[in-house]
C-alpha positions in Angstrom: 30.9 -37.3 -25.9 27.2 -35.7 -23.6 24.2 -36.3 -25.8 22.9 -34.2 -26.7 19.5 -32.4 -24.6 16.1 -32.9 -26.2 14.2 -30.8 -28.3 11.0 -30.0 -28.9 9.2 -29.0 -31.9 6.2 -26.5 -32.7 4.0 -30.1 -33.1 5.3 -31.1 -29.7 4.6 -27.7 -27.6 1.0 -27.6 -29.2 1.0 -31.3 -27.6 2.5 -30.6 -24.0 0.3 -26.7 -23.3 -3.1 -27.8 -25.3 -2.7 -25.2 -28.4 -3.7 -24.9 -31.3 -2.6 -21.9 -32.8 0.7 -22.7 -34.5 2.0 -19.2 -34.1 1.2 -18.4 -30.6 2.8 -21.8 -30.2 5.9 -20.2 -32.0 6.1 -16.6 -29.8 5.9 -18.7 -27.0 8.9 -21.2 -27.9 10.6 -18.1 -29.0 10.2 -16.5 -24.9 11.3 -19.5 -23.6 14.9 -19.7 -26.3 13.8 -21.1 -29.4 16.1 -21.4 -31.9 15.9 -22.7 -35.4 18.2 -26.7 -36.3 17.7 -26.8 -40.1 14.7 -23.9 -40.6 12.8 -25.8 -37.9 11.9 -23.4 -34.4 12.8 -26.2 -31.7 13.1 -25.7 -28.3 14.6 -27.3 -25.1 13.0 -29.8 -22.9 15.2 -28.3 -20.3 14.6 -24.5 -21.0 10.7 -25.4 -21.1 10.9 -27.4 -17.6 12.7 -24.1 -16.1 10.8 -21.5 -17.5 7.5 -23.6 -15.8 9.3 -23.5 -12.1 9.7 -20.0 -12.3 5.9 -19.9 -13.2 5.2 -22.1 -10.8 7.1 -20.2 -8.3 6.0 -16.4 -9.8 2.3 -18.0 -8.4 3.5 -19.2 -5.6 5.0 -16.2 -3.9 1.6 -14.3 -5.7 -0.2 -16.0 -2.8 1.6 -15.4 -0.1 0.0 -12.7 2.0 1.0 -9.5 1.8 1.7 -7.9 4.9 -1.4 -4.6 5.1 0.9 -1.3 5.2 -0.9 1.3 7.8 -2.6 4.2 5.9 -1.3 7.5 6.1 -2.5 9.7 9.0 -4.2 12.4 7.6 -2.4 15.9 8.0 -3.8 18.0 10.2 -4.1 21.9 8.8 -2.0 24.3 10.5 -4.7 27.0 10.7 -7.3 23.9 12.4 -8.6 25.9 15.1 -8.9 29.2 13.2 -11.7 31.3 11.3 -11.5 30.2 7.3 -9.8 32.7 5.1 -11.3 35.1 3.6 -12.5 35.1 0.2 -9.6 36.2 -1.7 -7.5 36.4 0.5 -4.1 36.5 -1.7 -5.0 39.6 -3.1 -5.2 41.4 -0.5 -1.3 42.4 -0.1 -2.1 43.8 -3.8 -4.8 46.1 -2.9 -3.3 47.6 0.5 -0.3 48.0 -2.0 -2.1 50.1 -4.6 
């Protein structure tokens, strides 16, 4: 027969992570994969260990330098070098047609 996995209670999680709030410990345990046994919330120790490894990997990746992305070059206007548009230039067709 295979041995049962080690499980931690809310009190164990409070102690392991130095928490004081039981509700916070319960939320954390549910996030990690907690379940109830005999009406008591428990979480497998190997689930907590896996979560800790994942968090360490995320932190390690976040500390890696990110390749800088070159800033986009400013687009040149197709009108560069020409005179500015006259005020109301968009209405020129309406006034010409009248």
